[in-house]
Each structure stands twice: as structure tokens, then as C-alpha cells.
DRENDO-1510 file (C-alpha; in Angstrom, 1 decimal, always signed):
<recs>
REC; n; res; u; v; w
REC; 1; GLY; -46.2; +30.1; -27.9 .
REC; 2; ASN; -43.8; +27.3; -27.3 .
REC; 3; VAL; -44.9; +24.7; -24.8 .
REC; 4; ILE; -42.4; +22.7; -22.9 .
REC; 5; GLU; -43.6; +19.5; -21.2 .
REC; 6; THR; -41.5; +17.8; -18.6 .
REC; 7; ILE; -42.0; +14.1; -18.0 .
REC; 8; GLU; -40.5; +12.5; -14.9 .
REC; 9; PHE; -39.9; +8.8; -14.8 .
REC; 10; GLU; -37.8; +6.2; -13.1 .
REC; 11; ALA; -34.9; +5.0; -15.3 .
REC; 12; PRO; -35.5; +1.4; -16.3 .
REC; 13; MET; -33.4; -1.3; -14.7 .
REC; 14; HIS; -30.8; -2.9; -16.9 .
REC; 15; ALA; -32.4; -5.9; -18.6 .
REC; 16; ALA; -29.8; -8.3; -17.4 .
REC; 17; GLN; -29.6; -7.1; -13.8 .
REC; 18; PRO; -31.8; -9.8; -12.3 .
REC; 19; LEU; -29.7; -12.6; -14.0 .
REC; 20; ILE; -26.4; -11.0; -13.1 .
REC; 21; GLN; -27.5; -10.4; -9.5 .
REC; 22; SER; -28.7; -14.1; -9.2 .
REC; 23; ILE; -25.3; -15.3; -10.3 .
REC; 24; VAL; -23.5; -13.0; -7.9 .
REC; 25; ASN; -25.8; -14.1; -5.0 .
REC; 26; GLU; -25.2; -17.7; -5.8 .
REC; 27; LEU; -21.5; -17.4; -6.0 .
REC; 28; ARG; -21.4; -15.5; -2.7 .
REC; 29; GLY; -23.8; -18.0; -1.1 .
REC; 30; VAL; -26.4; -15.3; -0.5 .
REC; 31; ASP; -30.0; -16.3; +0.0 .
REC; 32; ILE; -32.6; -13.5; +0.6 .
REC; 33; ASP; -35.2; -14.3; +3.1 .
REC; 34; ASP; -37.0; -11.0; +3.2 .
REC; 35; GLU; -39.9; -10.9; +0.6 .
REC; 36; GLU; -39.7; -7.1; +0.2 .
REC; 37; GLU; -36.0; -7.3; -0.5 .
REC; 38; ARG; -36.6; -10.2; -2.9 .
REC; 39; GLN; -38.9; -8.0; -4.9 .
REC; 40; GLN; -36.6; -5.0; -4.8 .
REC; 41; GLN; -33.7; -7.1; -6.2 .
REC; 42; HIS; -36.0; -9.0; -8.6 .
REC; 43; TYR; -34.7; -12.1; -6.9 .
REC; 44; LEU; -34.7; -15.2; -9.1 .
REC; 45; GLY; -33.6; -17.7; -6.5 .
REC; 46; LYS; -30.9; -20.1; -7.7 .
REC; 47; SER; -29.3; -18.8; -10.8 .
REC; 48; PRO; -30.5; -20.4; -14.0 .
REC; 49; ALA; -27.0; -19.8; -15.6 .
REC; 50; ARG; -24.9; -22.9; -15.9 .
REC; 51; ALA; -21.4; -23.4; -17.2 .
REC; 52; GLU; -22.6; -25.8; -19.8 .
REC; 53; ASN; -24.8; -23.0; -21.3 .
REC; 54; ALA; -21.8; -20.6; -21.3 .
REC; 55; ILE; -19.5; -23.1; -23.0 .
REC; 56; ARG; -22.1; -23.8; -25.7 .
REC; 57; THR; -22.7; -20.1; -26.3 .
REC; 58; SER; -19.0; -19.5; -26.6 .
REC; 59; GLU; -18.6; -22.4; -29.1 .
REC; 60; VAL; -21.5; -21.0; -31.2 .
REC; 61; LEU; -20.0; -17.5; -31.2 .
REC; 62; ASP; -16.6; -18.8; -32.2 .
REC; 63; ALA; -18.2; -20.7; -35.1 .
REC; 64; ILE; -20.1; -17.7; -36.2 .
REC; 65; LEU; -17.2; -15.3; -36.0 .
REC; 66; ASN; -14.5; -17.6; -37.3 .
REC; 67; SER; -14.9; -16.6; -41.0 .
REC; 68; TYR; -14.8; -12.9; -40.0 .
REC; 69; TYR; -11.8; -12.9; -37.7 .
REC; 70; GLY; -10.0; -15.9; -39.1 .
REC; 71; GLY; -10.3; -17.7; -35.8 .
REC; 72; ARG; -10.4; -16.5; -32.2 .
REC; 73; HIS; -7.9; -19.0; -30.8 .
REC; 74; ASP; -5.3; -16.2; -30.2 .
REC; 75; GLU; -5.3; -12.5; -29.5 .
REC; 76; PHE; -7.3; -11.8; -32.7 .
REC; 77; TRP; -8.0; -8.2; -31.7 .
REC; 78; THR; -4.3; -7.4; -32.1 .
REC; 79; ARG; -4.3; -8.5; -35.8 .
REC; 80; PRO; -7.1; -6.7; -37.6 .
REC; 81; GLU; -5.0; -6.6; -40.8 .
REC; 82; SER; -5.4; -10.4; -41.0 .
REC; 83; TRP; -9.2; -10.5; -40.6 .
REC; 84; PRO; -10.8; -12.1; -43.7 .
REC; 85; GLY; -14.0; -10.2; -42.9 .
REC; 86; LEU; -12.3; -6.9; -43.6 .
REC; 87; LYS; -11.0; -7.9; -47.0 .
</recs>
């Protein structure tokens, strides 16, 4: 006959959760002293994210998407009819 197998598992944590949590903790001035809580929150300590990295990433994305959207200097999502990448 038909066999049904049920597999139970814990849903995986979102891949970016530790980085996001470290940024939030740093912005809020939160430092976790308890080692068990550090492990539960996948504590990274001081956030490795820096504004310089975000600016560089934004500039790279703008350069990559410029030819598709015809620039992202304005509310480009409101003018899809003008996107060179759709023509």
C-alpha cells in the first residue's frame, strides 16, 4: 500500500538573522553577557556592518542597474514605461 512518512524538523533560522540582530543590538547599545543567550541569538558581538560598506554596495547596485532602469536617481519604479531594459 501507500506509505506516508512524516519528518519533523526545526525550521532553519533566516540566514541574515545573526547579522541583522547584531546591527539592532549595536544600535540599541545592547551587549549580551549571558553565554547561553549569546548562543541562542547567534551573537556576533559588535556588528561587522559599516556605513562605508553599505554606501559602496549601493553605488555598485546603482551602476549595475543603471542601464536597465535608466538611472535610479528618481522614483524609477513609477516610470516602468521608460526603462531601457524593457525595450
